[in-house]
C-alpha positions, -999 to 999 in steps of 0.1 A, spaced: 0 0 0 10 35 -5 2 69 11 -9 97 -13 4 134 -7 -22 158 -25 -9 192 -18 25 207 -34 46 184 -49 25 152 -52 40 118 -42 28 83 -31 51 63 -7 52 27 8 35 26 41 64 3 56 102 5 56 120 -26 44 146 -40 65 182 -47 49 212 -62 65 244 -56 46 278 -60 62 297 -37 37 283 -14 9 260 -32 -15 244 -19 -47 207 -18 -56 189 -13 -90 153 6 -89 133 10 -118 99 15 -131 76 26 -159 63 61 -161 39 77 -185 39 117 -181 10 141 -192 10 180 -193 39 198 -172 43 165 -150 77 156 -139 80 120 -126 102 108 -101 112 77 -85 132 78 -52 147 53 -29 151 66 7 174 53 30 181 54 69 204 43 94 194 26 130 205 58 147 185 80 122 161 105 141 146 122 110 126 111 79 155 94 62 194 97 61 201 98 21 181 91 -8 188 84 -46 164 95 -73 158 95 -112 136 114 -130 123 120 -169 112 150 -185 97 130 -216 60 134 -223 33 112 -237 50 78 -237 61 51 -215 94 55 -203 114 32 -182 138 48 -155 162 27 -140 192 36 -120 218 19 -95 230 30 -60 251 23 -36 237 15 -3 265 21 25 267 -7 51 252 13 80 219 16 65 193 -7 76 161 3 59 149 12 23 117 29 16 100 39 -21 87 71 -29 71 78 -66 66 116 -70 52 143 -96 77 169 -88 58 204 -96 22 187 -86 7 195 -122 0 174 -149 -9 137 -148 16 107 -143 9 69 -144 35 45 -126 39 7 -131 61 -19 -121 83 -4 -93 111 -26 -83 141 -25 -60 167 -53 -66 200 -60 -47 226 -69 -73 248 -99 -72 282 -91 -64 292 -116 -91 270 -99 -118 293 -86 -145 276 -62 -168 305 -61 -191 341 -65 -196 367 -58 -222 404 -58 -222 426 -38 -243 462 -37 -261 483 -5 -252 469 11 -284 431 3 -283 423 -28 -299 403 -53 -280 413 -86 -268 394 -113 -289 382 -148 -280 368 -141 -244 345 -114 -227 319 -117 -253 290 -115 -227 270 -84 -221 243 -84 -194 221 -56 -199 224 -27 -224 255 -23 -244 274 9 -244 293 28 -272 321 35 -248 353 15 -249 392 23 -247 397 50 -222 363 54 -217 359 71 -248 327 69 -273 332 46 -305 318 59 -337 304 34 -359 283 55 -382 304 50 -412 318 19 -400 354 37 -395 353 26 -357 370 58 -350 369 70 -313 358 105 -302 385 118 -277 370 154 -275 396 172 -295 402 146 -321 391 113 -334 413 83 -329 420 51 -350 428 23 -327 437 0 -356 466 22 -366 474 37 -330 472 72 -347 450 105 -346 428 111 -378 432 150 -373 462 172 -370 473 181 -331 458 214 -323 491 219 -301 515 207 -328 539 240 -326 546 228 -290 557 192 -299 575 197 -330 598 167 -322 568 144 -328 545 136 -354 512 156 -350 494 124 -357 509 101 -328 491 88 -299 508 94 -263 541 96 -279 538 61 -293 543 51 -257 508 46 -242 522 22 -216 535 54 -197 516 84 -212 480 92 -213 461 114 -237 426 120 -221 413 145 -250 437 145 -279 455 177 -270 487 167 -250 499 136 -235 511 139 -202 519 119 -169 501 133 -139 523 147 -109 517 173 -82 536 206 -76 563 187 -57 573 163 -85 551 133 -70 537 109 -94 499 113 -86 487 88 -114 506 59 -126 494 56 -165 513 23 -169 492 7 -139 461 27 -146 459 38 -110 462 66 -85 494 63 -65 501 69 -26 508 107 -35 472 110 -46 447 126 -21 408 123 -21 408 158 -37 430 148 -66 408 113 -73 375 134 -70 387 164 -91 402 140 -119 374 114 -119 347 142 -121 362 160 -148 369 130 -169 331 125 -175 328 152 -201 349 165 -231 347 199 -218 357 190 -183 387 167 -199 401 198 -216 399 214 -185 417 189 -163 445 187 -189 448 226 -185 451 218 -146 478 193 -150 497 210 -175 496 244 -162 526 265 -161 522 278 -126 512 254 -95 478 252 -87 463 237 -54 425 223 -50 405 219 -21 368 208 -21 353 227 10 320 210 28 313 247 39 293 276 24 321 298 17 323 336 14 284 353 13 281 378 -13 244 387 -7 220 365 -28 245 353 -51 260 318 -46 298 318 -45 301 280 -52 341 282 -61 366 309 -57 403 313 -73 429 330 -55 458 342 -82 491 353 -65 510 376 -84 545 382 -90 556 417 -73 580 426 -102 566 412 -133 528 416 -123 522 380 -136 505 353 -119 528 329 -102 503 305 -85 468 301 -80 447 281 -53 410 266 -61 385 260 -36 351 246 -43 325 250 -17 303 219 -16 278 233 10 271 264 -11 266 238 -43 240 223 -17 223 256 -9 220 265 -45 204 233 -54 177 235 -26 167 269 -42 166 259 -77 144 228 -65 119 251 -50 115 270 -82 106 234 -101 80 227 -72 64 258 -77 63 255 -114 85 286 -120 117 272 -133 113 293 -166 125 320 -143 157 303 -138 190 308 -161 200 284 -185 229 271 -162 205 267 -132 182 249 -152 212 226 -164 221 220 -131 187 209 -121 182 188 -153 215 171 -160 232 167 -130 224 140 -102 256 137 -78 275 164 -63 306 156 -82 289 160 -113 281 199 -98 318 200 -86 330 191 -121 310 221 -137 324 248 -109 358 230 -112 359 236 -146 348 273 -142 376 276 -116 404 263 -136 398 287 -164 402 315 -139 436 298 -126 450 288 -161 441 313 -188 464 341 -191 439 361 -210 415 357 -181 443 370 -159 442 403 -172 402 406 -169 384 421 -140 346 421 -130 321 409 -153 346 405 -185 365 382 -163 337 357 -159 324 355 -192 347 324 -205 347 305 -173 308 307 -174 308 296 -207 330 267 -196 307 257 -166 277 258 -188 295 232 -216 304 207 -190 266 207 -178 252 205 -212 279 173 -218 268 160 -182 245 129 -190 232 128 -153 204 103 -147 186 112 -180 165 78 -188 169 58 -221 138 67 -243 118 36 -251 92 31 -280 56 34 -265 41 1 -256 8 -11 -266 -7 -6 -235 -41 12 -226 -36 40 -199 -56 35 -168 -58 53 -137 -29 53 -112 -20 19 -100 11 17 -78 20 -18 -63 41 -25 -33 77 -24 -44 96 -58 -46 130 -54 -24 150 -86 -26 179 -84 -3 
């Protein structure tokens, strides 16, 4: 059975919490079919709480769609921490308007041995043959180095962002945009012809990632972070690697001619009236030359959370059209804080690394960083559901069954 909320954002929730007993973090998949009409924005939530939680829930995960007038299958995987003892399902119409149908809501515990897809590659990107042929679930077009395979013309090139790569030849199919900086090398070589040691995340410039003290942060040969990598390094790197624009900013960060420090603060940062300062870059100039000699970036995660609460209120009130394009993208394209941090980090990296930006002040200095932030948000996939061809089914009044939770 579900309880139905009829005012504000309309939602239906299960009457009872379902107990889970996991000794370690465990993955669960939750899913359901939705059909939305009018201005309805359907969501499926899985709420979680610990044994000591005194509020309604400790944390939650959600998935939504903006697709209208067709059945859409929403599905998402969430990692439930070991200290969570109960799960709870909520189906919701975010702004309370329009009509939504929900059906076949499920929550399932994923088997630890379940392998969705596994691929192994030679150093230049060719896939090993003769094994790893099983795909459980939906095949995706992302392969070597996490890049998208372009099979439209049968060329099997890979989109790295700045250039297309042919893994059969181990060569770029476009001229190196930074060729004048590496005149000793062919402008078409991949990773200086040494992919065992170097990585090239976007087709711009190969590098091995080291911190300002010269310590290796990421071992490209082993494909793993070193003992010198902090949680901040890993969070920055992993978040920025999800989009082409983010990878370009990451490349600027690690190849900067000046030392740059990064920090993700849980605090709210400086207050500027009604503005939300989600990130800040402090640039230190040389007293003689006046050029920037170092930069320190801080991302304020607490302020990001404040911003999202405000944006959500606009959507709940049906006034999201009053929001800027960027704020709407934060709501519609991002799901996790790391996706939001990537956008803010890209903005601040532009402040830190661009010599042209170093010379600008005020609003003029925000134009390009804002454009970078918006581009990262546009490329962020978030929790957008896969569109499904409408099913031959007769629409009927809302029918929500008690979710099945296997644990």
